[in-house]
C-alpha positions as CSV (number, residue, x, y, z in Angstrom):
1,M,188.5,71.8,185.8
2,T,190.0,73.4,182.7
3,L,188.1,73.2,179.5
4,Q,190.5,70.5,178.2
5,Q,189.9,68.5,181.4
6,Q,186.1,68.9,181.0
7,F,186.6,67.9,177.3
8,I,188.3,64.6,178.2
9,H,185.9,63.9,181.0
10,Y,182.9,64.4,178.7
11,I,184.4,62.1,176.0
12,N,184.9,59.3,178.6
13,R,181.5,59.8,180.3
14,E,179.6,59.6,177.0
15,K,181.9,56.9,175.5
16,L,182.3,58.9,172.3
17,F,185.6,57.4,171.1
18,S,188.8,55.8,172.3
19,P,192.4,57.0,171.9
20,Q,192.7,54.4,169.1
21,H,190.1,56.1,166.9
22,L,191.1,58.4,164.0
23,L,189.2,61.6,164.6
24,I,188.0,63.3,161.4
25,V,187.5,66.8,162.6
26,A,185.1,68.9,160.6
27,I,186.7,72.4,160.5
28,S,185.1,75.5,159.0
29,G,187.6,78.0,160.2
30,G,185.2,79.4,162.8
31,V,186.0,79.6,166.5
32,D,184.0,76.5,167.5
33,S,185.8,74.1,165.0
34,V,189.2,75.7,165.6
35,V,188.8,75.1,169.4
36,L,187.7,71.5,168.8
37,A,190.7,70.8,166.6
38,D,193.0,72.4,169.1
39,L,191.5,70.4,172.1
40,C,191.9,67.2,170.1
41,R,195.5,68.1,169.2
42,Q,196.4,69.0,172.8
43,S,194.8,65.9,174.1
44,G,197.0,63.7,172.0
45,Y,194.4,62.2,169.6
46,T,195.1,61.3,166.0
47,I,193.5,63.8,163.8
48,L,192.4,64.3,160.2
49,L,191.0,67.8,159.4
50,A,188.1,67.9,156.9
51,H,187.0,71.3,155.4
52,C,184.0,71.8,153.2
53,N,184.0,74.8,150.8
54,F,180.4,75.3,149.8
55,R,181.3,78.2,147.5
56,L,178.4,80.3,148.7
57,R,180.1,83.5,149.9
58,G,182.5,84.3,147.1
59,G,185.9,85.5,148.4
60,M,184.9,84.7,152.0
61,S,184.5,81.0,151.2
62,E,187.9,81.0,149.5
63,G,189.4,82.9,152.5
64,D,188.1,80.2,154.9
65,E,189.8,77.5,152.8
66,V,193.1,79.4,152.8
67,F,192.9,79.9,156.6
68,V,192.2,76.2,157.2
69,R,195.1,75.1,155.0
70,E,197.4,77.5,156.9
71,F,196.1,76.2,160.2
72,A,196.8,72.6,159.2
73,A,200.3,73.4,157.9
74,Q,201.1,75.4,161.1
75,H,200.2,72.4,163.3
76,K,201.4,69.7,160.9
77,L,198.0,68.1,160.7
78,P,196.7,66.1,157.7
79,L,193.9,67.9,155.8
80,E,191.2,66.9,153.3
81,V,189.3,69.7,151.4
82,R,186.2,69.3,149.2
83,Q,184.6,72.0,147.1
84,F,180.9,71.8,146.4
85,D,178.6,73.5,143.9
86,T,176.0,73.8,146.5
87,A,173.7,76.2,144.7
88,T,173.4,73.9,141.7
89,Y,172.8,70.8,143.9
90,A,170.0,72.7,145.7
91,A,168.3,73.6,142.5
92,L,168.6,70.1,141.0
93,H,167.3,68.4,144.1
94,K,164.7,71.2,144.9
95,V,165.9,71.7,148.5
96,S,167.0,74.7,150.4
97,I,170.7,75.9,150.5
98,Q,170.9,74.8,154.1
99,V,169.6,71.3,153.4
100,A,171.8,71.0,150.3
101,A,174.9,71.9,152.4
102,R,174.0,69.4,155.1
103,E,173.4,66.6,152.6
104,L,176.7,67.3,150.7
105,R,178.7,67.6,154.0
106,Y,177.5,64.4,155.6
107,A,177.8,62.4,152.4
108,W,181.4,63.4,152.1
109,F,182.0,62.7,155.8
110,A,180.6,59.2,155.1
111,E,183.1,58.7,152.3
112,L,186.0,59.8,154.6
113,L,184.7,57.5,157.3
114,T,184.6,54.5,155.0
115,R,188.1,55.2,153.6
116,S,189.3,55.4,157.2
117,G,188.0,51.9,158.2
118,G,184.5,52.7,159.3
119,K,183.1,53.5,162.7
120,N,185.2,50.8,164.5
121,K,188.3,52.7,163.6
122,A,187.2,56.3,163.1
123,R,184.8,59.0,164.2
124,V,183.6,62.2,162.5
125,L,183.6,65.1,165.0
126,T,181.5,68.2,164.7
127,A,181.8,71.3,166.9
128,H,178.2,71.6,168.1
129,H,178.2,73.1,171.6
130,L,175.7,73.6,174.4
131,D,174.2,76.8,173.0
132,D,173.7,75.0,169.6
133,N,171.8,72.3,171.5
134,T,169.6,74.9,173.3
135,E,168.7,76.5,170.0
136,T,168.0,73.1,168.4
137,M,165.7,72.1,171.4
138,L,163.7,75.3,171.0
139,M,163.4,74.9,167.2
140,N,162.3,71.3,167.6
141,F,159.7,72.4,170.3
142,F,158.2,74.9,167.9
143,K,158.2,72.4,165.1
144,G,156.4,69.9,167.2
145,T,158.9,67.1,167.0
146,G,157.9,65.5,170.4
147,I,160.1,64.0,173.1
148,A,162.9,63.1,170.8
149,G,163.3,66.7,169.6
150,L,163.3,68.1,173.2
151,R,166.5,66.2,174.1
152,G,168.3,68.0,171.4
153,I,171.5,66.9,169.7
154,R,172.9,63.5,170.6
155,P,176.5,63.3,171.8
156,L,177.0,60.2,169.6
157,H,174.9,59.1,166.6
158,E,176.3,56.2,164.6
159,A,179.8,57.5,163.9
160,I,179.2,61.2,164.4
161,A,180.4,62.5,167.7
162,R,179.9,66.0,169.3
163,P,182.4,66.3,172.1
164,L,181.7,70.0,172.8
165,L,178.0,69.7,173.8
166,F,179.0,70.3,177.5
167,A,180.5,73.7,176.8
168,R,178.9,77.2,176.3
169,K,179.9,79.4,173.4
170,Q,181.5,81.9,175.8
171,E,183.7,79.2,177.3
172,L,185.0,78.4,173.8
173,L,185.8,82.0,173.1
174,Q,187.6,82.3,176.4
175,Y,189.7,79.2,175.6
176,A,190.5,80.6,172.1
177,A,191.6,83.9,173.6
178,M,193.8,82.2,176.2
179,A,195.4,79.8,173.7
180,E,195.9,82.8,171.3
181,L,194.1,81.0,168.5
182,Q,193.0,82.7,165.3
183,W,189.7,82.1,163.6
184,R,187.4,83.3,160.8
185,T,184.1,85.1,161.4
186,D,181.2,84.1,159.2
187,Q,179.1,87.2,158.7
188,S,176.1,85.1,157.6
189,N,175.7,84.1,161.3
190,E,174.3,87.5,161.9
191,D,171.7,87.2,159.2
192,N,168.4,86.6,160.9
193,K,166.6,85.3,157.8
194,Y,168.0,81.9,158.9
195,T,165.9,80.3,161.6
196,R,168.8,79.3,163.8
197,N,170.2,82.8,163.7
198,F,166.8,84.3,164.6
199,V,166.5,82.0,167.6
200,R,170.1,82.8,168.7
201,N,170.2,86.5,168.0
202,Q,166.6,87.6,168.8
203,L,164.4,85.0,170.5
204,I,166.7,83.8,173.3
205,P,167.9,87.4,174.3
206,L,164.3,88.5,174.3
207,I,163.2,85.6,176.6
208,S,166.3,86.3,178.8
209,T,164.8,89.7,179.7
210,V,162.0,87.9,181.5
211,Y,163.9,84.7,182.5
212,P,167.6,85.7,183.0
213,E,168.6,82.0,183.6
214,V,166.8,80.7,180.5
215,E,169.9,79.2,178.9
216,T,171.1,77.5,182.1
217,N,167.6,76.1,182.7
218,L,167.2,74.9,179.2
219,A,170.5,73.1,179.3
220,S,169.4,71.4,182.5
221,N,166.2,70.4,180.9
222,Q,168.0,68.7,178.0
223,Q,169.6,66.2,180.4
224,R,166.2,65.4,182.0
225,F,164.5,65.2,178.6
226,S,167.2,62.7,177.5
227,G,166.3,60.4,180.4
228,I,162.6,61.0,179.9
229,E,162.9,59.9,176.3
230,M,164.5,56.6,177.3
231,L,161.7,55.9,179.7
232,Y,159.1,57.0,177.2
233,N,160.5,54.7,174.5
234,E,160.5,51.7,176.8
235,S,156.8,52.4,177.6
236,V,155.9,52.8,173.9
237,Q,157.5,49.5,173.0
238,R,155.5,47.7,175.7
239,H,152.3,49.2,174.2
240,L,153.2,48.3,170.7
241,K,153.6,44.7,171.6
242,K,150.0,44.7,172.8
243,L,148.5,46.8,170.0
244,L,150.3,46.2,166.7
245,F,150.1,42.7,165.1
246,P,151.5,41.6,161.8
247,H,149.0,39.9,159.5
248,G,150.4,38.8,156.2
249,N,151.4,41.9,154.3
250,E,149.4,44.1,156.7
251,Y,149.3,45.1,160.3
252,R,146.3,45.2,162.5
253,V,145.4,47.2,165.6
254,P,142.5,46.1,167.9
255,V,140.0,49.0,168.1
256,R,138.8,48.4,171.6
257,K,142.2,48.0,173.1
258,L,143.4,51.2,171.5
259,Q,140.4,53.2,172.7
260,L,141.0,51.9,176.3
261,T,144.7,52.7,176.2
262,T,146.0,55.4,178.5
263,A,147.1,58.4,176.4
264,A,145.5,56.9,173.4
265,A,146.4,59.9,171.1
266,T,150.1,59.6,172.0
267,I,150.2,55.8,171.4
268,T,148.2,56.2,168.2
269,W,150.9,58.7,166.9
270,E,153.7,56.2,167.9
271,I,151.9,53.3,166.1
272,F,151.0,55.1,162.9
273,R,154.0,57.5,162.3
274,Q,156.1,54.5,161.2
275,F,153.7,54.2,158.3
276,N,154.2,57.8,157.3
277,F,151.0,59.2,158.9
278,P,151.6,62.8,160.2
279,A,150.7,63.9,163.7
280,S,147.7,65.8,162.2
281,S,146.1,62.5,161.2
282,V,145.8,61.2,164.8
283,P,142.3,62.7,165.4
284,G,141.1,61.2,162.2
285,I,142.5,57.8,163.1
286,L,140.8,57.9,166.5
287,L,137.5,58.8,164.7
288,L,137.9,55.6,162.6
289,C,137.6,53.7,165.9
290,E,134.0,55.0,166.1
291,S,133.1,54.6,162.4
292,E,131.6,51.8,160.4
293,S,133.7,49.3,158.4
294,G,135.1,50.5,155.2
295,R,136.2,54.0,156.3
296,Y,139.8,54.8,155.9
297,I,142.6,57.5,156.1
298,S,145.6,57.5,153.8
299,S,149.3,58.4,154.2
300,P,151.7,58.7,151.2
301,T,152.5,55.0,151.5
302,H,149.7,53.3,153.5
303,R,146.0,53.2,154.3
304,V,144.5,52.6,157.7
305,I,141.0,51.0,157.2
306,R,138.3,50.3,159.8
307,H,137.4,46.7,159.4
308,R,135.1,45.3,162.0
309,N,137.0,45.2,165.3
310,W,140.3,46.2,163.7
311,L,142.2,49.0,162.2
312,V,144.0,47.5,159.3
313,I,147.2,49.1,158.0
314,A,147.8,48.1,154.4
315,T,150.2,49.3,151.7
316,A,148.8,51.8,149.2
317,E,149.7,49.4,146.4
318,E,146.5,47.4,145.9
319,E,148.3,44.4,144.5
320,Q,150.2,43.9,147.7
321,S,147.1,44.3,150.0
322,T,144.7,41.6,151.1
323,L,142.0,44.1,152.1
324,L,141.0,46.6,149.5
325,V,138.7,49.6,149.8
326,V,136.4,50.3,146.8
327,D,135.3,53.9,147.0
328,A,132.9,54.0,144.0
329,P,131.9,52.1,140.8
330,G,134.9,51.3,138.6
331,S,137.6,48.6,138.4
332,V,140.1,47.4,141.0
333,N,142.9,44.9,140.7
334,Y,143.2,42.3,143.3
335,Q,145.1,39.0,143.8
336,G,142.3,37.0,142.1
337,G,141.9,39.2,139.0
338,I,139.9,42.4,138.2
339,L,136.7,43.4,139.8
340,S,134.5,45.8,137.8
341,I,131.4,47.5,139.2
342,S,129.0,49.6,137.2
343,R,125.7,51.3,138.0
344,E,122.9,50.5,135.5
345,T,119.2,51.0,135.0
346,Y,117.5,47.6,135.7
347,A,116.1,46.1,132.5
348,G,114.5,42.9,134.0
349,E,117.5,40.6,133.8
350,H,118.0,37.7,136.2
351,P,120.3,38.8,139.1
352,D,122.6,35.8,138.6
353,Q,124.6,36.5,135.4
354,G,126.7,33.3,135.6
355,A,129.6,32.5,137.9
356,L,131.5,35.7,137.3
357,S,128.8,38.4,137.3
358,I,125.8,39.4,139.4
359,L,123.2,42.2,139.5
360,A,122.5,43.7,143.0
361,E,119.9,46.2,144.3
362,D,121.6,49.6,144.2
363,R,119.6,51.0,147.1
364,E,120.9,48.5,149.6
365,I,124.6,49.1,148.9
366,I,126.6,51.8,150.6
367,F,130.1,52.7,149.5
368,P,132.9,52.3,150.3
369,L,132.9,48.5,149.8
370,I,135.5,46.1,151.2
371,L,137.0,43.4,148.9
372,R,138.9,40.8,150.9
373,P,139.6,37.1,151.2
374,A,137.0,35.0,152.9
375,K,137.9,34.1,156.5
376,T,136.8,31.9,159.4
377,G,133.5,33.0,160.9
378,D,132.1,34.6,157.7
379,Y,128.5,34.0,157.0
380,F,125.9,35.2,154.4
381,Y,122.3,34.6,153.2
382,P,122.6,32.6,150.0
383,L,120.4,33.9,147.2
384,G,116.9,32.4,147.6
385,M,117.3,31.6,151.3
386,Q,116.0,33.4,154.4
387,K,118.5,31.8,156.8
388,K,122.2,32.6,157.1
389,K,124.9,30.1,156.4
390,K,128.5,30.0,157.4
391,L,130.9,30.1,154.5
392,A,132.7,27.1,156.0
393,R,129.5,25.0,155.6
394,F,128.8,26.5,152.2
395,F,132.2,25.5,151.0
396,I,131.6,21.9,152.3
397,D,128.3,21.8,150.4
398,L,130.2,22.8,147.2
399,K,133.0,20.3,148.0
400,L,135.7,22.9,147.5
401,S,139.3,21.8,148.1
402,R,141.4,23.7,150.6
403,T,143.2,25.5,147.9
404,E,139.9,26.5,146.3
405,K,138.6,27.8,149.7
406,E,141.8,29.9,150.2
407,A,141.3,31.5,146.8
408,V,137.7,32.8,147.6
409,W,137.2,36.5,148.0
410,V,134.1,38.3,149.3
411,I,132.7,41.8,148.7
412,E,130.9,43.5,151.6
413,S,129.0,46.6,152.4
414,G,128.6,47.7,156.0
415,K,129.8,44.3,157.3
416,K,127.3,42.5,155.1
417,I,128.6,40.2,152.4
418,I,127.2,41.2,149.0
419,W,128.8,38.4,147.0
420,V,131.0,35.4,147.6
421,A,132.8,36.3,144.4
422,G,132.3,33.8,141.6
423,L,130.0,31.5,143.8
424,R,126.8,33.1,145.2
425,M,125.4,36.5,145.9
426,D,123.6,37.4,149.2
427,N,119.8,37.3,149.3
428,R,119.7,40.6,151.2
429,F,120.9,42.4,148.0
430,R,118.5,40.6,145.7
431,I,116.5,42.4,143.0
432,T,112.9,43.1,144.1
433,P,109.8,44.2,142.1
434,G,110.6,47.8,143.0
435,T,114.2,47.7,141.7
436,T,115.0,50.4,139.2
437,S,118.8,50.7,139.5
438,V,121.3,48.0,139.9
439,L,125.0,47.5,140.4
440,R,126.6,45.0,138.1
441,F,129.6,43.2,139.7
442,T,131.9,41.3,137.2
443,I,135.1,39.4,137.8
444,Q,137.8,38.8,135.2
445,K,140.0,36.1,136.6
446,K,143.7,36.1,136.2
447,A,145.0,33.6,133.7
448,P,146.9,30.7,135.4
449,V,150.7,30.9,135.4
450,H,152.3,27.9,133.7
């Protein structure tokens, strides 16, 4: 088949777009985008050319824009041009030049797409080809992006289509020569300070000296990895249904089930990455499965806390969480008010300081503490008693209403309740004749909202 026949076949096979779509063709002036524009034109599609002038290469950037304008005029194609102050954008947003150019380019493409009627009526086309995909796959492999990175660039993602992913760079050059096309050469493509250029110009040629068929083999692997990714995602979703359970504002993972899961580290990554935990946190999360209650690991947005038989995933904002970790004496806000904890020298006071304050034996308490709502099955040893009592029975004895029961919080250390907050402390943390240091727990309740 000719390159144009392969082009049409690939579009149909991947269902990239229909003849009714307007094709917004990103054209830089380089050989790849010029060939893409010509193939679309020769195949009878409706085209709108879109050129980004990033103003990064002085006269070369201006020359690229002039060339694209002449190309559009020669073939009577509509053209949109946008100039960007890329360097200023990069400085303001504290990103690299490459990231800035990408963000600016795709934001503008989104504008053009919206103006053209959205993805139901238009597509944005970029000229990524098979060699680009091979480079991307290698870069993703070295960055550790997992299965998704190994399948490389998607032929279609939302409204962005890449209809040249079937073709090698050499094939595009041959087509351009036979069609007597003109194009611009970007000298920065030879600068190996850019990662992609280093992979293209040095790494792949070096590997080719040992494995001459490396590019062909990598291209074949991309197709297999794409299928593997689909099977992998199906399996992950089945595991998530068994392991990740919503619980109010939190999520919970059963410790034992996670430990017994095949490929536990992989499944752990898939569970916790959606809560912004990096891959490097996976060993620490698995260690939580073997630790005592109260231990936790944080991401920028969440905490995963070991709590009895569960790993609890809670938002970092304490006000939104129903299970809070108290690392040390101090104050913490929670839904019922403010809990304050201070370490003091014992001066002979009675441990029960009224409904909203207690004194507890410092030596018996191990941080971090857990502050959480009371729940079914909780029990404690009420102060002055040697036998345990379930909170449900304790609440009945106090004749608490359902609403009052639901508002009760407990503070625990090592799975032992220290204080049913505002009601009764636990006898195991009582002051003894040998007590010299105590922890004072005080609650300042929130004022009722009228």
